C-alpha positions in Angstrom: 202.9 131.2 75.8 205.7 133.5 74.5 207.7 134.9 77.4 210.2 137.7 76.9 213.3 138.7 78.7 212.9 142.1 80.4 214.4 144.7 78.0 217.2 147.0 79.4 215.0 150.1 79.2 212.3 148.5 81.6 213.1 149.3 85.3 212.9 146.4 87.7 210.2 148.1 89.7 207.8 148.1 86.7 208.0 144.4 86.1 204.9 142.4 86.9 204.3 138.7 86.2 200.7 138.8 84.9 198.9 137.3 81.9 196.1 139.6 80.8 194.2 136.6 79.5 194.2 135.0 82.9 194.4 137.7 85.6 194.1 136.4 89.2 190.5 136.6 90.4 189.1 137.3 86.9 186.6 134.4 87.0 184.8 136.0 90.0 185.2 139.7 88.9 187.1 140.7 85.8 187.1 144.4 86.7 188.5 144.0 90.1 191.2 141.8 88.6 192.3 144.7 86.4 192.1 147.1 89.4 194.4 144.9 91.4 197.2 145.9 89.0 197.1 149.4 90.3 199.9 150.6 92.6 202.4 153.4 92.8 203.2 153.4 89.0 200.9 154.1 86.1 202.9 152.0 83.7 203.8 148.3 84.3 205.6 145.8 82.1 204.8 142.1 81.8 207.0 139.5 80.0 203.9 137.4 78.9 203.0 137.1 75.3 206.2 138.6 74.0 206.3 141.4 76.6 204.2 144.6 76.8 203.3 147.5 78.9 200.0 147.9 80.7 198.6 151.4 81.5 196.7 151.5 84.7 195.6 155.1 85.3 192.7 156.9 83.6 194.6 160.0 82.5 197.4 158.0 80.9 194.9 155.7 79.1 193.0 158.7 77.7 196.2 160.3 76.6 197.3 157.2 74.8 194.0 156.9 72.9 194.0 160.6 72.0 197.6 160.8 70.8 197.5 158.6 67.7 200.6 160.2 66.2 202.6 158.8 69.1 200.6 155.7 69.9 199.7 153.9 66.7 196.8 151.4 66.1 198.9 149.3 63.8 198.9 146.4 66.4 195.6 145.5 68.0 196.5 142.2 69.6 198.8 140.6 72.1 201.4 139.2 71.1 202.4 141.2 68.0 201.0 139.9 64.8 198.3 138.1 66.7 195.9 138.5 63.8 196.7 136.8 60.5 195.5 139.8 58.5 195.2 143.5 59.2 191.9 144.4 60.7 190.6 147.5 58.9 190.1 150.4 59.6 191.4 150.0 63.1 194.9 149.0 62.1 195.4 152.1 60.1 196.1 155.7 61.2 195.4 159.1 59.7 194.0 159.5 56.2 194.1 155.8 55.4 192.1 155.0 58.5 189.5 157.7 57.6 189.1 156.2 54.1 188.3 152.8 55.3 186.2 154.1 58.2 184.0 156.0 55.7 182.9 152.6 54.3 181.1 151.6 57.5 180.1 154.8 59.2 176.9 155.4 57.1 175.5 152.0 58.2 176.0 152.9 61.9 174.7 156.5 62.0 171.8 157.4 64.2 169.2 157.3 61.4 170.3 153.8 60.3 170.5 152.6 63.9 166.9 153.7 64.4 165.8 151.2 61.7 167.6 148.4 63.4 165.9 149.4 66.7 162.5 148.2 65.6 163.8 144.7 64.9 165.9 144.7 68.0 163.0 145.6 70.3 160.7 143.0 68.7 163.3 140.3 69.1 164.1 141.3 72.7 160.4 141.2 73.7 160.0 137.8 72.1 163.0 136.3 73.9 162.1 137.8 77.3 158.5 136.7 77.1 159.6 133.2 76.2 162.0 133.1 79.2 159.5 134.7 81.7 157.5 131.5 82.6 160.6 129.4 83.0 161.8 131.4 86.1 165.4 131.1 85.1 167.8 131.4 82.3 171.5 131.4 81.4 171.6 135.0 80.3 174.6 134.7 78.1 173.3 131.9 76.0 169.7 132.8 76.2 169.8 136.6 75.6 173.2 138.3 75.1 174.3 135.9 72.4 170.9 136.1 70.7 169.6 139.7 70.4 172.7 141.8 69.6 174.3 139.1 67.5 171.1 138.6 65.5 170.9 142.3 64.8 174.5 142.5 63.7 174.1 139.4 61.4 171.1 141.0 59.8 173.1 144.2 59.1 175.7 142.1 57.2 173.1 139.5 56.0 174.9 136.4 57.4 172.8 133.4 58.6 171.4 133.9 62.1 171.9 130.2 62.6 175.7 130.7 62.5 175.4 133.0 65.6 176.7 130.6 68.3 179.5 129.2 66.2 180.8 132.7 65.2 180.6 134.0 68.8 182.5 131.0 70.1 185.2 131.7 67.5 185.5 135.4 68.2 185.6 134.7 72.0 188.3 132.1 71.5 190.3 134.5 69.4 190.1 137.3 72.0 190.4 135.3 75.3 192.0 131.9 74.8 195.0 131.5 77.0 197.5 130.6 74.3 198.5 132.3 71.1 198.1 129.1 69.2 194.5 128.7 70.3 193.7 132.3 69.5 195.2 132.0 66.0 193.5 128.7 65.3 190.1 130.4 66.0 191.0 133.4 63.9 191.9 131.2 61.0 188.4 129.6 61.2 186.8 133.1 61.1 188.8 133.9 58.0 187.8 130.7 56.3 184.1 131.4 57.2 184.2 134.9 55.7 186.1 133.9 52.6 183.1 131.7 51.6 180.6 134.6 52.1 182.8 137.2 50.4 183.0 135.0 47.3 179.1 134.6 47.3 178.6 138.4 47.6 181.0 139.2 44.8 178.9 137.0 42.5 175.5 138.0 44.0 175.7 141.4 45.8 172.8 142.5 48.1 172.0 145.7 49.9 173.8 144.7 53.1 176.9 146.1 54.7 179.1 143.2 53.6 178.1 143.7 50.0 178.7 147.5 50.3 182.3 146.8 51.5 183.0 144.3 48.8 181.9 146.6 46.0 183.2 149.9 47.3 186.2 151.9 46.3 188.8 153.9 48.2 190.9 156.6 46.6 189.3 155.7 43.2 190.2 152.0 43.2 188.4 148.8 44.3 189.4 147.3 47.6 191.9 144.4 47.4 190.7 141.0 48.6 192.9 141.4 51.7 191.3 144.8 52.5 187.8 143.4 52.1 188.6 140.6 54.4 190.3 143.0 56.9 187.2 145.2 57.1 184.8 142.2 57.3 186.8 140.5 60.1 186.9 143.8 62.1 183.1 144.1 61.8 182.6 140.5 62.9 184.7 141.0 66.1 183.0 144.4 66.9 179.5 143.1 66.3 179.8 139.6 67.9 181.5 140.1 71.2 181.6 143.6 72.9 177.9 144.3 73.2 177.1 140.8 74.3 179.8 141.1 77.0 178.6 144.5 78.2 175.0 143.3 78.5 176.0 140.4 80.7 178.2 142.5 82.9 175.3 145.0 83.4 172.8 142.3 84.1 175.1 140.7 86.6 175.4 144.0 88.4 171.6 144.7 88.4 170.9 141.2 89.7 172.9 142.1 92.8 171.6 145.6 93.2 167.8 145.8 93.4 167.9 149.5 94.3 169.4 150.3 90.9 166.8 148.2 89.1 164.1 150.1 90.9 165.6 153.5 90.0 165.6 152.6 86.3 161.9 151.4 86.5 160.9 154.6 88.4 162.8 156.9 86.0 162.1 155.7 82.5 162.9 159.1 80.9 166.4 159.0 82.3 167.3 155.5 81.1 170.0 156.9 78.8 171.9 158.2 81.8 171.6 154.8 83.5 173.0 153.1 80.3 176.0 155.4 80.3 176.7 155.0 83.9 176.4 151.2 83.8 178.7 151.0 80.8 181.2 153.4 82.4 181.4 151.0 85.4 181.8 147.8 83.2 184.2 148.6 80.4 185.0 145.7 78.1 187.7 146.7 75.6 191.3 146.6 76.5 192.9 148.1 73.4 196.5 147.8 72.3 198.7 150.6 71.0 202.2 150.7 69.5 204.8 153.3 70.5 205.8 155.2 67.4 209.0 156.7 68.6 211.0 156.8 71.8 209.2 158.7 74.5 209.4 159.2 78.3 206.1 158.4 80.1 205.4 158.1 83.8 209.1 158.4 84.5 210.2 155.5 82.2 211.5 155.3 78.7 209.3 153.6 76.1 211.0 152.5 73.0 209.6 152.7 69.4 207.8 149.4 68.8 206.8 148.7 72.4 203.2 147.6 72.9 200.9 149.1 75.5 197.6 147.6 76.6 195.3 150.5 77.6 192.2 149.0 79.4 189.3 151.4 79.1 187.7 149.7 82.1 190.5 151.2 84.2 189.6 154.7 83.0 186.0 154.2 84.0 187.2 152.8 87.4 189.7 155.6 88.1 188.8 157.6 91.2 190.6 160.7 89.7 188.2 160.6 86.8 185.0 159.5 88.7 184.8 159.8 92.5 183.6 156.6 94.1 184.2 155.0 90.7 183.3 151.4 91.8 179.8 152.7 92.7 177.1 153.0 90.1 175.5 156.5 90.6 172.8 157.4 88.2 173.1 161.1 89.1 176.4 161.2 87.3 176.5 162.7 83.9 179.7 161.0 82.6 179.8 162.6 79.2 183.6 162.2 79.2 183.7 158.5 79.9 185.9 156.5 77.5 183.7 153.4 77.1 183.9 153.7 73.3 187.4 155.3 73.3 188.5 158.7 72.1 189.9 160.3 69.0 189.8 159.0 65.4 189.5 155.3 66.5 186.5 155.8 68.7 184.1 152.9 68.3 182.0 153.2 65.2 179.2 151.1 66.7 178.6 153.3 69.7 175.1 154.3 68.6 174.1 150.7 68.0 175.4 149.6 71.3 173.6 152.3 73.3 170.4 151.5 71.5 170.6 147.8 72.2 171.5 148.4 75.9 168.6 150.7 76.3 166.2 148.2 74.8 167.5 145.4 77.1 166.8 147.5 80.2 163.5 148.8 79.1 162.0 145.5 78.0 163.6 143.2 80.6 162.7 145.3 83.7 159.2 145.8 82.4 158.7 142.1 82.5 161.2 140.8 85.0 161.8 143.5 87.6 163.2 141.2 90.3 165.9 138.7 89.6 169.1 137.3 91.1 172.1 135.3 90.2 171.3 131.6 90.8 173.3 130.8 94.0 173.7 127.2 92.9 175.5 128.1 89.6 178.2 130.8 89.9 178.7 133.4 87.2 182.0 133.1 85.4 183.9 136.1 84.0 187.2 136.4 82.0 189.7 139.0 81.0 191.6 139.4 77.7 191.7 142.0 75.0 187.9 142.0 75.6 186.5 141.4 79.1 183.7 138.9 79.0 181.1 136.9 80.9 181.2 133.2 80.1 178.0 132.3 82.0 175.4 134.2 84.0 172.7 132.0 85.5 169.7 134.1 86.6 166.5 133.2 88.4 163.2 134.9 89.3 159.7 134.1 90.5 157.8 132.7 87.6 
């Protein structure tokens, strides 16, 4: 692990010895592990992974997201240059970001997502009905690594049989404790995509990967590095975040039968339930780079400093959401930052919401009562994406 000396501009009272990939208590509860960082200051600095700031208050996190001219997206990992290529469009700002974003937005608009919804629902029903008579499952392996990942792979027309291997690599790249392990996994992802990009150049289809390969920006074809950058970004977005969110939500519902009953009794308000459950269980902990020297929360940030802005801490901020740790389906959290803010707001928000809604509708229709298996504890993890490594559930068959 790369440790850094505290820079002169970092006050001693902002120094905290934490590794975001291994926060204390994260195995039991990743979100409480992030919340434990809160104290009298909104900005903290850790020497781990080359040294970086951590924003801990909702107002500061939202401001960082919205102020892209001051807090750039050019770094998206910890430590700097974590990724071996630039992930596009998220590592670009302004007009350049917009140009790359335009390549993927059409495939993720509501009308397009509706088409994927038919396939997603059929698959969800098939999985749940297969699990039902067993009386138990390991939810991560049996559902959250199957339904959303299968839908994503169909959008880019990659083999569904590669699902588990690809998810393991994206998870290792986002959450492994050392930079060497994360980069090794990232290199394997690149090697995998290189093979498929070569095939689609020779034999294009009507899938999103083919569209990217054969598109143009500013009147020119994309370079190979640009095609690879967009493809890698899509893989990370499609293979990890929704699966993680599903597992967090199901863990919560397993422990809260009253919330399960509310969803069952109020089917027309399930969209509000989805928003509130996602608000409570944020997964993305995004990185921004300070563009120029600025004072924030009473400290000086230097150009080039990195800040981790965990959107889960926005959703769990009492100033933003009273009784933030509680799930309250009467909330109307239209301003929650689960998908971010500003130009870099998550392009896959429509797809994620649709898949979450289908999970709740179809699971609770068939398995309304379930619990975490007391013999096999759930395991969670922090990182640049919070995740659930295992979630054993059981019910009366």
